[in-house]
N, C-alpha and C positions, 0 to 999 in steps of 0.2 A: 622258092625259099620257104613259104608258108607250109607247103606240102612236106618238105624235109623236116621241119619242126614238128609237125603232126606225127610223122613216122617215128621220130625220136621219142616223143611222149608215149606213143603206143608201145614201142619196145620197152621203155622203162616200166610201163604199166604191166606188161606181160611178165617181166622179170620179178617184180615186187608188187603184186596187186594190192596188198594191205597198205602200201604207202599212200595210195590215192583213196580219200575218204569222201563220203557224201552224206548229207542229211536229206531224208525224204519225208513227205507227208503222205500218209495212207489215204486212199479214197474213203469217202463217207461210208460208215458202217463196218469198216475193218478195224478190229481191235484185238487185243491179246498178244499173240506172238506169231512170228513167221520163221520159216527155215529156208534160207536161200540156198543157192547151189553149193556154197562152201560147206554146208552141213551143220553150221552153227544154229542154235536157237537164239533169236533176237526178239526181245520184248518191245512192243510198240508202247511208247510213252502215253501218259494221260492226255497230252496235247495232240496225239495222233502222229507224232514224228518218230523217226528211228534213224540211227547212224549206222553206217556199214561201209564196206569197201565198195569202190566204184564198180568193180567186176560183179559183185553180188547185186548191185542196184540196177544194172542195165535191163535185165528181164522185167523187173518191177516197173521201171519207167515205161517200158513198152506196154505194160498192162494198165497204165493210167495213174501210177504214183507220180507225185510232183517233186521234182528236185528243187530243194530250197537253198542248198549251199554245197560247195565242193572245196577241198583243200588237200594239201599233202601233209604228211607227217612232219616235214620240215617247217611248215607254217605254224604248227603247234608249239614247236620248240622256241619260237621267237618270243 
């Protein structure tokens, strides 16, 4: 049952990657801006955090960025 739910979420994420959002904290010493695989330029905030799609965040998490929060666009509408 849990595996089926995970597969369903993965299918949704693949169909609409911008729907799934995350907030990350950059490792110490990283400031300015980044350009994730989507090609967009995203500025890192003064507090060292950045918001982006979950798809863009995955490679950064593997490189040591810390995931602080995650949500879907539906959560924002509430």
